[in-house]
C-alpha positions in Angstrom: -15.9 13.6 -20.9 -13.1 12.9 -22.1 -12.6 11.5 -25.9 -11.7 7.9 -26.7 -8.0 8.4 -28.3 -8.0 10.6 -25.2 -9.5 7.9 -22.6 -6.5 5.0 -24.6 -3.8 7.5 -24.0 -4.4 7.9 -20.1 -5.1 4.3 -20.3 -2.3 3.2 -21.6 0.1 6.0 -19.1 -1.6 4.3 -16.1 -0.1 0.9 -17.7 3.4 2.0 -17.7 3.4 3.7 -14.4 2.5 0.9 -12.8 4.8 -0.7 -14.8 7.0 0.8 -12.6 7.4 3.5 -15.8 7.2 7.4 -14.2 7.8 8.2 -17.7 3.7 6.8 -18.7 3.0 10.3 -16.4 3.3 11.9 -19.6 0.5 10.2 -21.1 -1.8 11.8 -18.6 -4.3 14.8 -18.6 -2.4 16.8 -15.2 -4.6 20.5 -15.3 -7.3 21.2 -13.7 -9.4 20.3 -16.1 -8.2 16.6 -16.5 -7.9 16.5 -12.6 -11.4 16.3 -12.9 -12.3 14.8 -15.9 -10.0 11.7 -14.8 -12.9 10.7 -12.6 -15.1 9.7 -15.6 -12.5 6.2 -15.2 -15.7 5.7 -13.2 -17.7 5.3 -15.8 -15.1 3.3 -18.3 -15.3 1.0 -15.3 -18.8 0.7 -14.8 -19.7 -2.0 -16.5 -16.7 -4.5 -15.4 -17.7 -3.4 -12.1 -21.6 -3.3 -12.6 -20.8 -8.0 -13.4 -19.3 -7.8 -10.1 -22.0 -5.7 -8.0 -24.3 -8.2 -9.8 -22.6 -11.7 -8.5 -23.2 -10.3 -5.4 -26.3 -8.8 -5.5 -27.3 -12.4 -6.4 -25.6 -13.7 -3.5 -27.1 -11.4 -1.0 -30.8 -11.3 -2.1 -30.5 -15.1 -0.9 -29.6 -13.9 2.6 -33.0 -11.6 2.5 -30.8 -8.9 2.6 -33.6 -7.8 0.2 -34.2 -7.5 -3.9 -31.2 -8.0 -6.0 -32.2 -4.0 -7.3 -31.7 -2.3 -4.6 -29.1 -4.5 -3.2 -26.5 -3.6 -6.0 -28.1 0.0 -6.0 -26.3 0.2 -2.5 -23.2 -2.0 -3.4 -22.7 0.6 -6.7 -22.6 3.6 -3.9 -20.6 1.7 -1.8 -17.9 0.9 -4.7 -18.1 4.2 -6.2 -18.0 6.1 -2.9 -14.6 4.0 -1.2 -12.9 5.1 -5.2 -13.7 8.8 -4.6 -13.7 9.8 -1.2 -10.3 8.7 -0.1 -8.9 10.6 -3.3 -10.8 13.6 -2.2 -9.2 13.4 1.9 -5.7 12.7 0.7 -6.0 16.0 -0.3 -6.3 17.6 3.1 -2.3 16.3 4.4 -1.2 16.3 0.5 0.7 19.4 2.1 2.1 18.0 5.1 2.1 15.1 3.5 4.9 16.2 1.7 2.4 14.9 -1.6 1.2 18.7 -2.7 2.7 19.1 -5.9 2.0 15.2 -7.1 -1.5 15.4 -6.0 -2.8 15.9 -8.8 -0.6 13.5 -11.3 -1.7 10.9 -8.2 -5.0 11.4 -8.9 -5.4 11.4 -12.2 -2.9 8.4 -12.2 -5.0 6.4 -9.6 -8.6 7.1 -11.5 -7.4 5.6 -14.6 -5.6 2.7 -13.1 -8.5 1.5 -11.1 -10.6 1.5 -14.6 -7.8 -0.8 -15.8 -8.5 -3.0 -12.7 -11.8 -3.0 -12.6 -11.1 -5.0 -15.9 -8.6 -6.9 -14.6 -10.7 -8.3 -12.0 -13.8 -9.0 -14.8 -12.8 -12.6 -14.9 -13.2 -13.6 -11.0 -16.6 -11.2 -11.4 -17.7 -13.3 -13.9 -16.6 -16.5 -12.5 -19.0 -15.8 -8.8 -22.3 -14.5 -11.3 -22.0 -17.6 -14.0 -20.7 -20.6 -12.3 -21.1 -19.9 -8.5 -20.9 -23.2 -7.9 -17.1 -23.3 -8.6 -16.5 -21.0 -5.1 -13.3 -22.5 -4.4 -11.8 -21.5 -7.8 -14.1 -18.3 -7.5 -12.2 -18.0 -4.1 -8.3 -18.5 -5.8 -8.9 -16.4 -8.6 -10.4 -13.3 -7.2 -7.4 -13.8 -4.5 -4.5 -14.0 -7.0 -6.2 -10.7 -9.2 -6.5 -8.8 -5.5 -2.7 -9.6 -5.2 -2.0 -8.2 -8.5 -3.8 -5.2 -8.1 -1.6 -4.0 -4.9 1.6 -4.8 -6.7 0.2 -3.4 -9.5 -1.3 -0.3 -7.7 2.1 0.6 -5.5 4.2 0.5 -7.7 2.0 3.0 -9.8 1.9 5.6 -6.5 6.0 4.8 -6.1 6.3 5.9 -9.8 3.8 9.1 -9.8 4.9 10.0 -7.1 9.0 10.4 -7.8 9.4 10.7 -3.5 11.1 7.1 -2.9 9.4 4.4 -1.6 8.9 5.1 1.7 6.4 7.5 1.2 5.0 5.2 -1.5 4.6 2.9 0.4 2.6 5.0 3.4 0.5 7.2 0.5 -0.3 3.1 -0.8 -1.0 1.4 2.8 -3.3 4.9 4.6 -4.7 4.8 0.6 -5.6 1.1 1.1 -6.6 1.1 4.4 -9.1 4.2 4.2 -11.2 1.7 1.4 -10.9 -1.0 3.1 -12.9 1.1 6.5 -14.9 2.9 4.5 -16.2 0.0 2.7 -16.5 -1.8 5.6 -18.5 1.6 7.4 -21.0 0.9 4.2 -21.7 -2.3 4.6 -23.0 -1.8 7.7 -24.0 1.7 7.2 -26.5 0.0 4.3 -27.4 -3.9 6.5 -24.7 -5.6 3.8 -22.1 -6.5 6.5 -19.7 -9.0 5.6 -20.5 -8.6 1.8 -17.2 -9.0 -0.8 -17.6 -5.7 -2.2 -15.8 -4.8 -5.2 -12.8 -2.4 -5.2 -12.5 0.0 -8.1 
């Protein structure tokens, strides 16, 4: 696992990319080791994500979909698969898509950015966990944070690929839809149809 100082540098680089600054990639380790180490970002994001899982598990357990623990475990599996699998599938089409040379950069940047976004979504998760009765406020905060995350993710994609807005938009839309498809599919597979699984 990367050191604390390295993780801080990677998060800072990802943030610069989300601000539309291509030089943020210089703070990232895009070597083969850096590529695989970037998946440790899931552990960095885990505490923040677990808050959202806990809030949703509490809600779904009241609907008779299982115990809180079993639901939380299923939500965690869904979220991790929806985080990792689209990135790996992108590698299969990176060459025909013309982004093979930037694929490692994108994966590394995307992983560390996803960890940052998980923490940015923490306020919405805390609201859902500790004030579930304030549904209107919770929904508003969740929507605002989700839209902000989409904007930041597109800016990162554009900045790290340096292939132009058209290519960046195609990759961004493909990744978003792949993640949504996986979430919906796995929700059905795990008996959690309609659950609003937090995105990683």
